[in-house]
C-alpha positions in Angstrom: -329.1 -73.8 71.6 -330.2 -73.3 75.2 -328.0 -76.0 76.8 -324.6 -74.9 75.4 -325.4 -71.3 76.4 -326.1 -72.3 79.9 -322.9 -74.4 80.1 -320.8 -71.5 78.8 -322.4 -69.1 81.3 -321.6 -71.6 84.1 -318.0 -71.9 83.0 -317.7 -68.1 82.9 -319.0 -67.8 86.5 -316.6 -70.5 87.7 -313.7 -68.8 86.0 -314.7 -65.5 87.6 -314.7 -67.3 91.0 -311.3 -68.8 90.4 -309.9 -65.4 89.3 -311.3 -63.7 92.4 -309.8 -66.4 94.7 -306.5 -66.1 93.0 -306.5 -62.3 93.3 -307.3 -62.5 97.0 -304.6 -65.2 97.6 -302.1 -63.0 95.7 -302.9 -60.0 97.8 -302.8 -62.0 101.1 -299.4 -63.4 100.2 -298.1 -59.9 99.4 -299.5 -58.6 102.7 -297.8 -61.4 104.6 -294.5 -60.5 102.9 -294.8 -56.8 104.0 -295.7 -57.9 107.6 -292.7 -60.3 107.7 -290.4 -57.5 106.5 -291.7 -55.2 109.2 -290.9 -58.0 111.7 -287.4 -58.2 110.2 -287.9 -61.7 109.0 -286.4 -61.6 105.5 -286.7 -65.3 104.8 -290.4 -65.4 105.5 -290.9 -62.2 103.4 -289.1 -63.7 100.4 -291.2 -66.9 100.7 -294.4 -65.0 100.8 -293.3 -62.9 97.8 -292.5 -66.0 95.8 -296.0 -67.4 96.6 -297.6 -64.1 95.5 -295.8 -64.1 92.2 -296.5 -67.8 91.6 -300.2 -67.3 92.1 -300.5 -64.3 89.8 -297.3 -63.6 87.8 -298.9 -60.4 86.4 -300.8 -59.5 89.6 -300.9 -56.0 91.0 -298.3 -56.8 93.7 -296.0 -59.0 91.6 -293.7 -56.1 90.6 -293.4 -55.0 94.2 -292.7 -58.5 95.4 -289.9 -59.0 92.8 -288.3 -55.7 93.9 -288.4 -56.6 97.6 -287.1 -60.1 97.0 -284.2 -58.7 95.1 -283.6 -56.1 97.8 -283.5 -58.8 100.5 -281.5 -61.3 98.5 -278.7 -58.7 98.1 -278.5 -58.6 101.9 -278.1 -62.3 102.5 -274.9 -63.1 104.3 -272.3 -65.5 102.7 -273.5 -68.3 105.0 -277.0 -68.0 103.6 -278.6 -66.3 106.6 -279.7 -62.8 107.2 -278.1 -62.3 110.6 -276.1 -59.3 109.6 -279.1 -57.5 108.1 -281.2 -58.3 111.1 -278.5 -57.0 113.5 -278.2 -53.8 111.6 -282.0 -53.3 111.4 -282.3 -54.0 115.2 -279.6 -51.5 116.0 -281.1 -48.8 113.8 -284.6 -49.3 115.3 -283.4 -49.7 118.8 -284.7 -47.3 121.4 -281.4 -47.4 123.2 -279.3 -44.2 123.4 -277.2 -43.2 120.5 -273.9 -44.5 121.9 -275.4 -48.0 122.3 -276.7 -47.9 118.7 -273.3 -46.8 117.5 -271.5 -49.5 119.5 -273.7 -52.2 118.0 -273.1 -51.0 114.4 -269.4 -50.7 115.0 -269.3 -54.3 116.2 -271.2 -55.3 113.1 -268.8 -53.7 110.6 -265.7 -55.0 112.5 -266.9 -58.6 112.2 -266.8 -61.1 109.4 -269.4 -62.8 107.3 -271.6 -59.9 106.6 -273.2 -59.1 103.2 -271.4 -56.3 101.4 -274.7 -54.4 101.0 -275.3 -54.6 104.7 -271.7 -53.4 105.4 -272.2 -50.4 103.1 -275.4 -49.4 104.8 -273.7 -49.7 108.2 -270.9 -47.4 106.9 -273.5 -44.9 105.7 -275.3 -44.9 109.1 -272.0 -44.3 110.9 -271.1 -41.5 108.5 -274.4 -39.8 109.0 -274.3 -40.3 112.8 -270.8 -38.7 113.0 -271.9 -35.8 110.8 -275.2 -35.0 112.4 -275.0 -36.2 116.0 -271.3 -36.2 116.9 -270.6 -33.1 114.9 -267.3 -34.8 113.9 -266.8 -34.3 110.1 -263.4 -36.0 110.3 -264.9 -39.2 111.7 -267.7 -38.9 109.2 -265.2 -38.8 106.3 -263.7 -42.0 107.6 -266.9 -43.8 106.8 -268.2 -41.9 103.8 -265.0 -41.8 101.7 -264.9 -45.6 101.1 -268.5 -45.5 100.0 -268.0 -42.6 97.6 -265.0 -44.4 96.0 -267.2 -47.3 94.9 -268.2 -47.2 91.3 -270.0 -50.5 90.6 -273.1 -49.8 92.6 -276.8 -49.3 91.6 -277.4 -45.8 90.5 -279.6 -44.9 93.5 -277.2 -46.3 96.0 -274.2 -44.6 94.4 -276.1 -41.3 94.3 -277.0 -41.6 98.0 -273.5 -42.3 99.2 -271.8 -39.7 97.1 -274.3 -37.0 98.2 -273.6 -38.1 101.8 -269.8 -37.7 101.1 -270.4 -34.3 99.6 -272.2 -33.2 102.7 -269.2 -34.4 104.8 -266.7 -32.5 102.6 -268.9 -29.4 102.9 -268.8 -29.8 106.7 -265.0 -29.9 106.4 -265.0 -26.7 104.5 -263.8 -28.4 101.3 -266.5 -26.7 99.1 -264.9 -27.3 95.7 -264.5 -31.0 96.3 -268.0 -31.2 97.7 -269.6 -29.6 94.7 -267.6 -31.8 92.3 -268.7 -35.0 94.1 -272.3 -33.9 94.2 -272.4 -32.7 90.6 -271.2 -36.2 89.5 -274.4 -37.8 90.5 -277.0 -35.1 91.2 -279.1 -33.4 88.5 -279.5 -29.8 89.6 -283.1 -29.1 90.6 -285.3 -26.6 88.9 -286.6 -23.5 90.6 -285.4 -22.4 94.0 -284.6 -25.8 95.6 -281.1 -26.1 96.8 -278.8 -29.0 96.5 -277.4 -30.6 99.7 -274.1 -28.8 99.3 -275.8 -25.5 98.7 -277.9 -26.1 101.8 -274.7 -26.9 103.8 -273.2 -23.6 102.5 -276.3 -21.7 103.5 -276.2 -23.3 106.9 -272.5 -22.4 107.3 -273.2 -18.8 106.4 -276.1 -18.6 108.8 -274.0 -20.0 111.7 -271.3 -17.5 110.9 -274.0 -14.7 110.9 -275.3 -16.0 114.2 -271.8 -15.9 115.8 -271.2 -12.4 114.4 -274.6 -11.3 115.8 -273.8 -12.7 119.2 -270.5 -10.8 119.3 -272.1 -7.6 118.1 -274.9 -7.7 120.7 -272.5 -8.6 123.4 -270.3 -5.7 122.5 -273.3 -3.3 122.4 -274.5 -4.5 125.8 -271.0 -4.0 127.4 -270.7 -0.5 125.9 -274.2 0.4 127.0 -273.7 -0.8 130.6 -270.3 0.9 130.8 -271.8 4.2 129.6 -274.7 3.8 131.8 -272.6 3.3 134.9 -270.6 6.4 134.0 -273.3 8.7 132.9 -276.2 7.5 135.1 -279.1 8.6 132.9 -282.0 10.2 134.8 -284.9 9.7 132.4 -286.2 7.4 129.8 -285.2 9.6 126.9 -286.7 8.4 123.6 -289.6 6.6 125.3 -291.3 3.4 124.3 -291.8 4.3 120.6 -288.7 2.3 119.6 -290.0 -0.7 121.5 -293.3 -0.5 119.6 -291.5 -0.1 116.3 -289.3 -3.0 117.1 -292.2 -5.2 118.1 -293.9 -4.4 114.8 -290.7 -5.4 113.0 -290.7 -8.6 115.0 -294.3 -9.4 113.9 -293.4 -8.7 110.3 -290.3 -11.0 110.6 -292.3 -13.8 112.2 -294.9 -13.6 109.4 -292.2 -13.6 106.7 -290.3 -16.5 108.2 -293.0 -18.7 109.7 -296.4 -17.3 110.3 -297.4 -19.9 112.8 -294.4 -19.4 115.1 -295.6 -17.3 117.9 -292.4 -18.0 119.8 -290.3 -16.2 117.2 -292.5 -13.1 117.6 -292.1 -13.1 121.4 -288.3 -13.7 121.2 -287.7 -10.9 118.7 -290.0 -8.5 120.5 -288.3 -9.2 123.8 -284.9 -8.7 122.2 -286.1 -5.3 120.9 -287.2 -4.3 124.4 -283.9 -5.3 125.9 -282.0 -3.4 123.1 -284.2 -0.3 123.8 -283.4 -0.6 127.6 -279.7 -0.9 126.9 -279.8 2.0 124.4 -281.5 4.2 127.1 -279.0 3.1 129.7 -276.1 4.0 127.4 -277.5 7.5 126.7 -279.0 7.3 123.1 -281.7 9.9 123.9 -281.7 13.5 122.7 -278.2 14.9 122.9 -276.6 11.5 123.2 -273.6 10.6 121.2 -274.3 10.0 117.5 -272.0 7.0 117.3 -273.8 5.3 120.2 -277.2 5.9 118.6 -275.9 4.2 115.4 -274.4 1.4 117.4 -277.9 0.8 119.1 -279.6 0.9 115.7 -277.2 -1.7 114.3 -277.9 -4.0 117.2 -281.5 -4.4 116.0 -280.9 -6.6 113.0 -278.4 -8.6 115.1 -281.2 -9.3 117.6 -283.4 -10.6 114.7 -280.6 -12.9 113.5 -280.0 -14.2 117.0 -283.8 -15.0 117.5 -283.9 -16.9 114.2 -280.8 -18.9 115.1 -282.2 -19.6 118.5 -285.4 -21.0 117.2 -283.7 -23.0 114.4 -281.5 -24.6 117.1 -284.6 -26.2 118.6 -285.9 -27.1 115.1 -288.9 -24.8 115.5 -288.2 -23.1 112.2 -285.9 -23.4 109.2 -284.4 -20.1 108.2 
């Protein structure tokens, strides 16, 4: 009885050692695959993934390896190489200026012998670049429209390209078309989250509000200076109370929009001070024209809008 028990125990230990070694080899192969992909060496990545799956078909990294292998295989050029994919990846990761990146990717899509998936991703990059960096929605549509017209794509890829095209259409002011393209592939989110087209509409409204605020404040400043030159006010008039009130409003605004943004507080507060000075110069004190006092009061929210737009321009806040 003792000998068979010892033999069985020894076999169990040996099996455990073999399983541990296989598990380690499986993980090492998957790690090599990930490293090869970071180096933009698709062939080495696929070979390492094949090794990982062969060692442990049901291993913890087998599913990931199969997905990555399929991803890379779809980007293999007709001649069997990955030169197109490597060129696109190098261009996107390049530290060169944007014009050099764009030129490299344009050269890629104008050439022959590139995998269709690679060509589609290059089109997507060019559309996004034209929309966000060149601010040229017409050029962006040149690249996004062919992608949005494709129907036989994987769901995630088709969704990505149609949402991109919807953003382009929104930038062109074609809101109905943009909403229709987006709705075809996008499940509307729950809660207060906005869709990309809704975000674009919100951004367009805010840009319009900022331009209107700029015009309003400029008009107020011109009127105030003109009245000041003509009337030559002799005293401060309403005092510094409006400045303090404005500064309090600036603090409330900063906390409401972005509590950690001290720059917004300073900008709004400074705008309030300048507005007060212009109001005094134009004669908004006791006995001043009622219409000008109303004009000065209406400049206050315009100052807040301008401050928000200014800080958003430098990506300090998202309002």
